[in-house]
N, C-alpha and C positions, 0 to 999 in steps of 0.2 A: 305567588306569595308563599306557597307551601315550602319552596326551596330556600326561602330567606327567613323561615320561621325562627331558627336559632339565633340569627343575627338581630332580628327586630323584636324578638320575644313576643310575637303576636299570640294572642289578642290582648294580653294583660300586662305587657312590658312597660307600658307608659302610664299605668294607673298610679304608681307611687309618685313619679314626677308631677303628674297632673293634679293629684290630691295635694301635693306639697305646695302647689300654686293656688289651687281653688279654695282650699279650706281657710288659709290665712286671709285671702282676698275677701271671702264672704263674711268672715268674722269682723274684719276691719270695716267692711261696707256698712254692716249694721251698727257697729260702734260709732264710726265717724258720722254717719247720717244722723243718729240721735244727738250726738254732741253738737253738730252744726245747727240743727234745728233749735236746740236749747240756747245756743249762742245768739242766733237770730232773734229769738223771742226775749232774751235777757238784755241784749245790748242795742239792738237795732229797732225792733218793734216792741216797745216796752209795755204796751197795754195788754190786757188779757187776750189770749188767742181768739176767743169767741167774739171780740169786739171788731175784728177785722173782717172784711168781706171775703167770700169764698175764693175770689180771684187772687187776692193777696195771699191767702193761705196756700193756694195752689202754686203761686210763684215762689213762695218760701220753700215749699216741698220740692219743687223742681230745682231750685238753686242749691238746696241742701244735698239732693241726690247727685247733682253735677259735681259739686265740690268733693263730696265723699268718693265719687268715682275717680276723680283725679288723684286724691290721696291714696286710694286703693291701688291704682295703677303704679304709683311709686313704690308702695309697699310690696306688691307682688312681682315687680320687674325682675329681681334676681331669680326667682323661681320660674318666670317665663323663659328666661334664657336656658335654664336646665331642661325644660320641656322641649325646647326647640332643637336640642342636640340630637 
């Protein structure tokens, strides 16, 4: 690894591409998770959150995280390609 240090810029050469992927992904994950939860409780489950059983709330949380993860994968895909180079 020492002989390839200049070529790979070890150990911090990939920090900038990694952060250029991870920071937008994390910001989008928080943003879209909260938006999807609010959409669920506004348009699908229209009663107050506390009126639903814990299993329903857990299902909404799971579905919101899943949907937010898919959106974030789309958002961060171009930066994923840069990190892979």
